[in-house]
Phi, psi and omega in degrees: 000137180236142178259129178239151171248133175246139169239128178256119187235123180284132182282128180038059196303303185302313181295323180294320178297319180299333183277342187302314182265009179231077180301339179290348180266000180302129182066017178253150179289132181226136173233150177241136187261162177284181174307138181066020171058039185260318191231146176286119179251343179205151182201153178281166179299324180297325178289323176297322184294337180266004173106004178275143181233153174297133182100351178294139174283135185302317184293340179275345181245018182302324180292318177299315180301317182289314184296318185258010178051053180282134179270125188248133180232145168285155179296135177236079189294330178298315180294315182296319180294322179295319177297321178300317179295322180294320178295318178300322178299319177296314181300322183289350172292332183259325182224130182283315183273110182231130175262115179279098185282321177204181183297336182237015179220143174212143179260150174225137173254128188228108177259120189203162173254012178290156179286166178301319181295322179293321178295317179299319180295322177297316179298320179295324177297317178298312180302314183292322180295317178297319179295317183289317188269322185258342180068030177240133177276136177233157173242145184232123175253139185227130182196173182287345178227162181294320181295318178292328176297322177296322177298311182294330178298324178297318178295321179298326183278322188267330186255113185295341180297335182276347179054039173088356180224119180234128181236135175276087191286345182210129181294347174292346180266008182303312183300318180297321182289327187260347190297323180251006182278121184299135180300323182293343180268356180289133178302120179104350180265301176084169187294315184294316178295326181295327177294318178295321179294316181299324179296338179256013176083012180257107186241346182243159178297326179295315178299317180297318183295337183266002180289152181297141183300319180296320178296317180297316181294323182288319186266336184228013178061191183292335180294316178295320178297317179298319179298315180298318179294323176298321178293336176278355180097011180261119183292123178231343183243117181271170176290147173244084181286334178231089183306142180296150178299147179290143179274338174208158184227135180232138171226117180214152179208152170275148181270148177296325177229146180300147180244136179239340184270140178298322181298323179289322176296321178297321178297318178294314180298322177300318178296320179292320177300319180299316179296316180297314182297320179296320178293322177299312182293327181296322179262014176056050179238161170232164178236159180250351179211155180219142181237157178226140176228150174221151177205154175271183181274109183293344180274349179262086182291345179279355180248155178294132184265144181201136173218137177202155176212161180211145177239130182233146176283142173277155178295335177201159180297130186210165173217017179266149185302318187294314180294314181295319181294320181302315181284325178298321178295323177298317178295318180299317180296331178291324187256352181291136175232133189289338189272012185242156170256116187267134181257336186208149174215165181199162177229136179220147180234142178233185178056051181275142172205172187296137177287351180272355183238036182275134173240114180268158179266174179295336184272350179282142180277090186298323181294317179295317180298315181295320180297316179293322180298313181292325179301311186278342168295320178292318178301316179300318180298316180294317181296326181292324188256329189242332183152190188257119172266129181240158172288152188303328184296339181276344187297127175077005183249357187305321184297332183283324184245004179283164178287156174279115180223070187283347185239029184283134178281163179294158173275076189304326190253355186235352181232113186300331181286346183249009176294136180303139180248144179247124178276113184271358180288000000 
């Protein structure tokens, strides 16, 4: 029996999703923007071919967009996440244990006595099924370790000879696979480390994998050593089928338009508290402290600059919106200054622990705590199936503190009112 790792990676995922319901965009350049429509975060191959790169500021590439008739979209995370779930459903027909690494990537561990050719054929079936049913192209890398699977995935994506599936069928081929593979592209190394490596003459994954263990531990800690061993074919990174609970949670966003009124900031903070509280309840955690931050636009040198944050203790460990919002508002009022135009705000919680291990004191209002807990359990159930229940302070204020998304596509698969319609007349 041999253990293999497969990584399934969606090709140009965000841009590809935008094209599914727009057949007129087939073979056309498409880019997807970051929050507030500022930066290119995803793009189709056609957009890359005309000279656009990930990270480009939209206002700096306006001429390229106009000249090559590039189609520009705001990020539609609801749509992308739904497509991701649909792809995962297809994968789980073949493999039960799937690690969702990101919205467009998932790992599979496969222990089998099947031949390399049989494994490749299974991977091709998955790729073809996703293409036929979801209309998204994926690439699949297969190798004895997760890091090497990521390496092979790059070959599957870039080299047409592999037809979307690349397997490291023999560890004797390691040198060939890694010899021209840039060290900076290796999973776990990153851009900053790659600069340090290049300064020492190490530019390929093969060179990095052959470095002395003591040198690796000294210069790149245990993480670098683990990466090098994975590149040698030694398994060091296991599957994470149940990701560990988060130790802290942050929700922050830039506003589409600057905010100056405290009431509008409170509405935004209330929305952020709701997201944080839902994440706490989802992982069955409570927090003992909550923080709030606000900042002006650092790029507007003509405006007064201001940044501040505050962290406050909760009266008791909690995860309900009302308790968290009450303390968050106290923090916001402490740091709010009337003379500024605010561009961004955020809410963060620390001191997280299991909601099943709470010990209250004699002075805590147990009846009130229990009532709020059951209230928001019910709210979560309703929000999951029917829609979004918000606290009253958020009503009618979304336009003031929401992100700028002027080019957002419809939620084709999650909102019945936005499902594509066909005129049969």
